[in-house]
Every structure is written in structure tokens, then in C-alpha cells.
VODREN-27380 format. One record per residue: residue number from 0; z, y, x of N, C-alpha, C in turn. Coordinates in pm, 1 decimal. Atoms other than C-alpha are relative to their C-alpha. Layout:
<atoms>
+-----+----------+----------+----------+----------+----------+----------+----------+----------+----------+
| num |     n_up |  n_north |   n_east |    ca_up | ca_north |  ca_east |     c_up |  c_north |   c_east |
+-----+----------+----------+----------+----------+----------+----------+----------+----------+----------+
| NUM |        Z |        Y |        X |        Z |        Y |        X |        Z |        Y |        X |
...
+-----+----------+----------+----------+----------+----------+----------+----------+----------+----------+
</atoms>
This chain:
<atoms>
+-----+----------+----------+----------+----------+----------+----------+----------+----------+----------+
| num |     n_up |  n_north |   n_east |    ca_up | ca_north |  ca_east |     c_up |  c_north |   c_east |
+-----+----------+----------+----------+----------+----------+----------+----------+----------+----------+
|   0 |     75.1 |   -155.1 |     26.8 |   3500.7 |   7318.8 |  18192.3 |      6.5 |    102.9 |    126.5 |
|   1 |    -36.8 |    -81.1 |   -132.4 |   3606.5 |   7532.8 |  18500.7 |   -146.1 |    -66.9 |    130.8 |
|   2 |     61.1 |     97.1 |   -109.2 |   3337.1 |   7243.6 |  18678.6 |   -157.3 |     71.9 |    -37.0 |
|   3 |    181.5 |    -23.9 |     12.3 |   3038.4 |   7334.5 |  18408.0 |    -18.1 |    -66.1 |     -7.8 |
|   4 |     85.0 |    157.2 |     42.0 |   2970.8 |   7005.7 |  18344.5 |      2.6 |     45.7 |   -145.0 |
|   5 |    142.8 |     43.3 |    145.9 |   2778.0 |   6911.9 |  18034.0 |     44.9 |   -128.8 |    -62.3 |
|   6 |    -50.5 |    160.5 |    -57.9 |   2825.4 |   6587.6 |  18088.6 |    129.9 |    -62.5 |     13.2 |
|   7 |   -158.0 |     51.5 |    -83.5 |   3139.5 |   6384.8 |  18095.1 |     -6.1 |   -164.3 |    -78.6 |
|   8 |     30.6 |    245.8 |      1.7 |   3116.4 |   5932.5 |  18142.6 |    138.0 |    -42.1 |     26.8 |
|   9 |    -95.6 |      0.0 |     -2.2 |   3342.9 |   5800.6 |  18066.8 |     10.5 |   -201.9 |    -17.3 |
|  10 |      8.5 |    156.9 |     38.6 |   3403.7 |   5345.9 |  18075.5 |     77.5 |    -50.7 |    -61.3 |
|  11 |   -107.2 |     76.8 |    136.0 |   3591.3 |   5268.2 |  17757.9 |   -116.4 |   -116.1 |     -4.5 |
|  12 |    121.3 |    107.6 |    -46.7 |   3454.3 |   4930.6 |  17667.8 |     11.7 |    -32.8 |   -221.7 |
|  13 |    -95.5 |      5.9 |     86.6 |   3483.9 |   4837.3 |  17321.7 |     79.1 |   -133.7 |    -25.7 |
|  14 |    -75.5 |    117.3 |    -68.9 |   3566.4 |   4511.9 |  17411.7 |    132.9 |     -2.1 |     -0.4 |
|  15 |   -112.2 |     17.8 |     18.8 |   3873.7 |   4627.9 |  17439.8 |    136.1 |    101.7 |   -136.9 |
|  16 |    -71.5 |   -134.6 |    158.0 |   3947.4 |   4779.5 |  17075.4 |    161.9 |    -60.2 |      9.8 |
|  17 |   -139.2 |     78.1 |     72.4 |   4284.2 |   4470.9 |  17029.9 |     74.7 |     87.7 |     95.7 |
|  18 |   -176.9 |    -34.8 |     51.0 |   4566.3 |   4676.0 |  17154.3 |    -73.0 |    194.4 |     71.6 |
|  19 |     24.6 |   -129.5 |    -45.8 |   4368.6 |   4996.9 |  17285.6 |    -41.7 |    134.1 |    -46.5 |
|  20 |    181.3 |    -99.6 |     61.5 |   4190.7 |   5230.9 |  17080.9 |    -27.8 |    139.6 |     41.7 |
|  21 |     88.3 |   -119.1 |    -66.3 |   4077.5 |   5522.1 |  17274.2 |    -72.9 |   -102.4 |     69.8 |
|  22 |    147.7 |     41.0 |    -23.1 |   3773.7 |   5252.0 |  17353.2 |    -43.6 |    -24.7 |   -127.2 |
|  23 |     86.6 |    -43.8 |    136.5 |   3673.3 |   5266.0 |  16965.3 |   -125.7 |    125.2 |     45.5 |
|  24 |     82.8 |   -107.5 |     14.0 |   3346.2 |   5484.4 |  16920.9 |     51.8 |    115.9 |    -27.0 |
|  25 |    -36.5 |    -99.3 |     96.7 |   3490.8 |   5635.4 |  16652.1 |    148.9 |    176.3 |    113.0 |
|  26 |    -59.7 |    -61.4 |    -95.6 |   3748.9 |   5790.7 |  16934.4 |    -71.9 |    113.1 |     59.1 |
|  27 |     83.3 |   -174.9 |   -113.6 |   3486.2 |   5915.0 |  17185.2 |    -59.4 |     59.5 |    -85.7 |
|  28 |    102.3 |    -60.6 |     79.5 |   3280.0 |   6031.4 |  16890.8 |    109.1 |    146.9 |     -7.2 |
|  29 |    -90.1 |   -134.1 |     36.4 |   3668.8 |   6243.3 |  16778.6 |     13.9 |     88.9 |     94.4 |
|  30 |    -32.1 |    -40.6 |    -88.3 |   3749.0 |   6305.5 |  17114.1 |    -56.9 |    185.1 |     78.8 |
|  31 |    142.4 |   -128.3 |      5.6 |   3340.9 |   6509.7 |  17190.4 |     50.8 |    139.2 |    -84.4 |
|  32 |    -26.2 |    -89.1 |    108.6 |   3428.1 |   6696.8 |  16878.9 |    121.9 |     41.6 |     45.0 |
|  33 |   -125.7 |    -32.2 |    -23.7 |   3741.9 |   6795.8 |  16931.4 |     -1.6 |    104.6 |    182.8 |
|  34 |     53.9 |    -77.8 |   -121.5 |   3650.5 |   6941.4 |  17335.1 |    -68.9 |    111.0 |    -29.8 |
|  35 |     49.0 |   -178.4 |     71.2 |   3385.9 |   7220.7 |  17145.9 |     44.6 |     -6.2 |    -59.2 |
|  36 |    -50.4 |    -96.8 |    135.7 |   3596.5 |   7315.8 |  16905.8 |    188.2 |     43.2 |     66.9 |
|  37 |   -172.9 |     -4.4 |    -83.7 |   3941.9 |   7329.9 |  17239.6 |    -72.5 |    118.8 |     81.6 |
|  38 |     25.1 |   -107.2 |    -85.7 |   3719.9 |   7478.7 |  17473.4 |    -92.0 |    135.5 |     24.7 |
|  39 |     81.4 |   -105.5 |     60.3 |   3580.1 |   7821.2 |  17516.0 |   -187.3 |    -33.0 |     57.7 |
|  40 |    218.1 |     14.2 |    -30.2 |   3221.6 |   7661.4 |  17676.6 |    -62.1 |     -2.7 |   -138.8 |
|  41 |     23.0 |     47.1 |     84.6 |   3229.1 |   7461.8 |  17359.5 |     32.4 |    125.9 |    -82.3 |
|  42 |    109.0 |   -146.4 |    154.2 |   3256.9 |   7783.5 |  17066.6 |    -94.9 |     89.4 |    150.2 |
|  43 |    124.3 |   -109.8 |    -87.6 |   3076.8 |   7993.9 |  17350.6 |   -161.7 |    -87.8 |     -2.3 |
|  44 |    102.7 |     74.0 |    -29.7 |   2755.5 |   7705.0 |  17268.9 |    -43.7 |    -81.7 |     82.0 |
|  45 |     68.9 |    126.1 |   -133.3 |   2754.1 |   7496.2 |  17619.5 |     94.2 |   -170.1 |    -32.4 |
|  46 |      8.4 |    130.5 |     76.4 |   2773.8 |   7165.9 |  17417.5 |     59.4 |   -106.8 |    132.1 |
|  47 |   -102.7 |     94.8 |    -52.4 |   3057.8 |   6903.5 |  17591.2 |   -117.9 |   -132.7 |    -82.7 |
|  48 |     76.4 |    123.4 |     90.6 |   2868.3 |   6533.7 |  17571.6 |    103.7 |   -104.9 |     64.7 |
|  49 |    -71.5 |    130.0 |    -75.9 |   3076.6 |   6238.7 |  17658.3 |    -76.4 |   -137.8 |    -31.5 |
|  50 |     74.0 |    123.7 |    -14.2 |   2870.8 |   5970.3 |  17744.7 |    104.3 |   -177.1 |     27.0 |
|  51 |   -111.5 |    124.7 |     82.7 |   3067.2 |   5577.4 |  17697.2 |   -146.1 |   -114.3 |    -24.2 |
|  52 |    111.6 |    144.0 |    -97.7 |   2758.3 |   5335.2 |  17870.6 |     12.5 |   -148.2 |    -13.9 |
|  53 |      3.3 |    138.2 |     39.2 |   2935.8 |   5059.1 |  17878.7 |    103.0 |    -62.2 |   -161.1 |
|  54 |    -47.2 |    109.1 |    125.7 |   3073.7 |   5035.0 |  17512.8 |    -38.9 |    -53.6 |    -39.6 |
|  55 |     83.0 |    107.7 |     69.8 |   2852.0 |   4794.3 |  17365.1 |     18.3 |   -142.3 |     55.2 |
|  56 |     24.4 |    115.0 |   -109.9 |   2859.7 |   4555.4 |  17666.6 |    101.3 |    -64.1 |     35.4 |
|  57 |    -78.5 |     99.0 |    -46.5 |   2994.8 |   4233.7 |  17771.9 |     73.3 |     34.2 |     64.9 |
|  58 |    -58.6 |    -63.9 |   -101.5 |   3220.4 |   4266.8 |  17984.6 |    -96.1 |   -101.7 |    123.3 |
|  59 |     70.8 |     38.1 |   -115.7 |   3005.7 |   3979.4 |  18172.6 |   -124.4 |    118.1 |     93.9 |
|  60 |     37.2 |   -104.4 |    -57.5 |   2743.9 |   4239.7 |  18160.3 |     -6.0 |    105.9 |     68.4 |
|  61 |    -94.2 |   -103.2 |     -4.6 |   2931.2 |   4509.9 |  18248.3 |     25.3 |    -52.6 |    196.1 |
|  62 |    -28.7 |    132.9 |   -127.1 |   3030.4 |   4258.3 |  18583.9 |    -86.2 |      8.3 |     24.2 |
|  63 |    155.0 |    -23.3 |    -72.0 |   2651.5 |   4198.9 |  18634.0 |      8.2 |    123.3 |     56.0 |
|  64 |     46.7 |   -122.1 |    -46.3 |   2562.8 |   4573.2 |  18638.0 |     64.3 |     46.4 |     92.0 |
|  65 |    -37.7 |    -83.2 |   -106.6 |   2821.2 |   4713.9 |  18842.7 |    -27.5 |    -62.6 |    196.1 |
|  66 |    136.7 |    116.3 |   -190.9 |   2653.6 |   4417.8 |  19126.3 |     -1.0 |      3.9 |    -24.8 |
|  67 |    128.2 |     12.2 |     -5.4 |   2357.6 |   4500.1 |  19063.7 |     16.1 |    151.1 |     81.9 |
|  68 |     -1.1 |    -93.7 |   -106.9 |   2459.3 |   4851.0 |  19166.6 |     81.8 |     82.9 |    113.4 |
|  69 |    -60.8 |     -9.4 |   -205.2 |   2686.9 |   4777.0 |  19458.1 |    126.5 |    126.2 |      2.6 |
|  70 |   -155.8 |     -0.4 |     19.7 |   3024.6 |   4844.0 |  19270.0 |     95.5 |    -66.3 |     89.8 |
|  71 |    -24.8 |    125.8 |    -61.0 |   3285.9 |   4702.2 |  19477.7 |    130.6 |     18.9 |    -72.5 |
|  72 |    -65.9 |     25.0 |    109.1 |   3512.5 |   4592.2 |  19210.9 |    138.7 |    -25.5 |    107.7 |
|  73 |   -100.6 |      7.0 |    -44.9 |   3778.3 |   4527.2 |  19500.9 |     91.9 |    142.5 |      2.9 |
|  74 |   -113.4 |   -104.1 |     25.3 |   3878.1 |   4889.2 |  19474.1 |     -5.7 |     55.4 |   -141.0 |
|  75 |    -20.5 |    -58.5 |    133.2 |   3953.4 |   4910.7 |  19072.9 |    103.5 |    -86.0 |    -45.2 |
|  76 |   -111.2 |     24.8 |     70.0 |   4210.0 |   4826.6 |  18872.5 |    -62.3 |     22.3 |   -139.3 |
|  77 |     91.4 |     66.5 |    204.6 |   4179.4 |   4694.2 |  18436.4 |    137.9 |    -15.4 |    -38.9 |
|  78 |   -102.7 |    109.8 |     10.0 |   4580.5 |   4596.2 |  18491.6 |      9.6 |    140.8 |   -105.9 |
|  79 |   -123.1 |    -37.0 |     12.9 |   4779.7 |   4794.4 |  18199.3 |    141.8 |    -26.9 |     57.3 |
|  80 |    -47.8 |     77.8 |    -79.0 |   5084.9 |   4637.3 |  18369.5 |     24.8 |    -13.8 |    101.5 |
|  81 |      0.6 |    156.6 |   -163.3 |   5098.7 |   4574.0 |  18725.4 |    160.4 |      1.3 |      2.3 |
|  82 |    -80.8 |     87.0 |    -52.8 |   5362.3 |   4435.4 |  18887.1 |     58.6 |     24.0 |    141.3 |
|  83 |    -75.4 |    -33.0 |    -94.9 |   5633.7 |   4518.7 |  19188.0 |    -70.0 |    168.0 |     76.5 |
|  84 |    -39.1 |   -120.1 |    -48.6 |   5562.7 |   4822.5 |  19464.6 |   -195.3 |    -35.6 |     38.1 |
|  85 |    155.4 |     95.3 |      3.0 |   5185.8 |   4645.6 |  19518.9 |   -136.0 |     53.3 |   -146.9 |
|  86 |     90.4 |     -4.3 |    163.7 |   5101.2 |   4712.5 |  19112.1 |   -130.2 |    -87.0 |     38.1 |
|  87 |      6.5 |     99.6 |     99.6 |   4938.3 |   4415.6 |  19115.5 |    -62.5 |    -40.7 |   -133.1 |
|  88 |     23.3 |     28.5 |    192.4 |   4802.5 |   4295.3 |  18802.4 |     20.6 |    -81.0 |    -52.1 |
|  89 |    -64.2 |    132.5 |     32.1 |   4959.4 |   4104.5 |  18604.3 |    -41.9 |    -91.9 |      8.7 |
|  90 |     55.5 |    141.4 |     21.4 |   4706.4 |   3810.8 |  18495.7 |     46.3 |     24.8 |   -145.2 |
|  91 |    -66.3 |    -26.6 |    187.5 |   4865.2 |   3810.8 |  18112.7 |   -116.3 |    140.4 |    -95.8 |
|  92 |     37.0 |    -95.4 |     91.7 |   4783.1 |   4135.6 |  17962.8 |   -168.1 |     35.6 |     -2.3 |
|  93 |    149.1 |     93.4 |     75.8 |   4437.7 |   4090.4 |  17745.6 |    -51.4 |    124.4 |     64.3 |
|  94 |     96.1 |     31.5 |    -76.8 |   4283.6 |   4365.7 |  17958.3 |    -11.2 |    -71.0 |    161.1 |
|  95 |     46.5 |     99.4 |   -101.7 |   4380.7 |   4140.3 |  18273.1 |    -80.1 |   -133.9 |    -29.7 |
|  96 |     75.6 |    148.2 |     24.2 |   4233.3 |   3810.3 |  18079.0 |   -128.8 |     21.7 |     -1.6 |
|  97 |    123.9 |    -33.9 |    -55.1 |   3928.6 |   4044.4 |  17984.8 |    -70.2 |      2.8 |     51.1 |
|  98 |     63.1 |    -42.1 |   -121.7 |   3861.8 |   4088.5 |  18315.1 |    -19.8 |   -115.2 |    103.4 |
|  99 |      5.0 |    145.7 |    -77.4 |   3942.5 |   3762.5 |  18432.0 |   -184.6 |    -61.3 |    -44.3 |
| 100 |     31.4 |    111.4 |    -15.1 |   3717.5 |   3620.6 |  18181.4 |   -194.0 |     40.8 |     -1.3 |
| 101 |    121.0 |    -88.9 |    -45.7 |   3394.5 |   3899.9 |  18255.2 |    -77.0 |    -63.9 |     75.3 |
| 102 |     14.4 |     17.5 |   -162.8 |   3421.1 |   3782.2 |  18622.3 |   -102.8 |   -192.0 |    -26.6 |
| 103 |     72.1 |    199.0 |      3.7 |   3378.5 |   3386.8 |  18537.4 |    -62.1 |     -7.1 |    -95.6 |
| 104 |    163.0 |     40.4 |    108.0 |   3088.7 |   3444.5 |  18278.4 |   -131.1 |     67.3 |     90.1 |
| 105 |    116.7 |    -35.4 |    -60.5 |   2888.2 |   3683.2 |  18482.8 |     -5.2 |    -78.5 |    113.7 |
| 106 |     22.8 |     80.0 |   -122.4 |   2963.8 |   3406.7 |  18770.6 |     22.7 |     37.9 |    120.4 |
| 107 |    -33.2 |    -49.3 |    -58.0 |   3100.4 |   3659.6 |  18955.2 |    142.3 |    -19.9 |     27.0 |
| 108 |   -153.8 |      9.7 |    -21.0 |   3394.2 |   3629.3 |  19191.5 |     69.2 |    172.9 |     61.7 |
| 109 |    -53.8 |    -37.8 |     65.7 |   3647.5 |   3787.8 |  19054.6 |    161.6 |     83.5 |    205.0 |
| 110 |    -68.6 |      5.7 |    -65.3 |   3847.2 |   4003.3 |  19354.0 |    123.8 |     42.3 |     18.1 |
| 111 |   -128.0 |    -48.6 |    -14.6 |   4163.0 |   4132.5 |  19197.2 |     92.7 |    -73.9 |     18.9 |
| 112 |   -104.7 |     96.0 |    -98.5 |   4460.1 |   4008.6 |  19345.0 |    170.2 |      5.1 |   -122.4 |
| 113 |   -189.6 |     43.8 |    131.7 |   4766.2 |   3878.4 |  19027.3 |     25.9 |    -27.7 |     82.2 |
| 114 |   -168.2 |    -19.8 |    -69.0 |   5062.0 |   3922.7 |  19033.0 |     50.7 |   -220.7 |    -11.8 |
| 115 |   -102.8 |     87.9 |     91.7 |   5107.1 |   3563.5 |  18779.8 |   -175.1 |    -99.0 |      4.7 |
+-----+----------+----------+----------+----------+----------+----------+----------+----------+----------+
</atoms>
């Protein structure tokens, strides 16, 4: 609101829904409604829109799209249970497993440093 932004982009993905209810379309829609009800901009007619462009994509498609766009996946982190002072990806949580599977299925090397 302080930036005057009307569009917010979030990288949630419905594939992650298994343990992460904030990755569901219903959550994104509810958050958008709440933000428009709870902000001055929203109540004065400057509608905030929340976009989730990755919502319905498979992890492999996300990896391929990011690769085509030049994303440095070595600078990204998906783990919900990082280990040690270096915060290495655990390699066992749903998010780590889905990430590794996405890279494998996309045929793109996974730069993630996994603890296990």
C-alpha cells in the first residue's frame, strides 16, 4: 500500500497443497479479498490484485519456465526444515521432494545443496 502497488505476484503452487494450505487458490482469493477490505487503498477503490502465475503448473514446467527466463535456481530455497548454520535443504520434506522431482522431470540439474 505504501508503494502504491496494485498488483502483487506470489509463487505459490497448488501441487504443494498437501501440507501447505496457503498454496490453494481459495487462500489466494481470500487474501486478496481481505487485503481489499483491510487497507485504505482497497476501501477507497484502488483494488489490489494478487496473481499466482505458477498455481496450476507442474513443478517440471515451473523449472523449465524459470530456466528459459534465466532464473538462477542456486539462489532459490524451497525447504521448510533447513538444517544447520548453512540452512541446507533437508531433502526429506514435501517441498524438497517435490522440488527434486521437478528438476528431474524437467531434465535440468538441481543446484540445491541437500543435507541428506
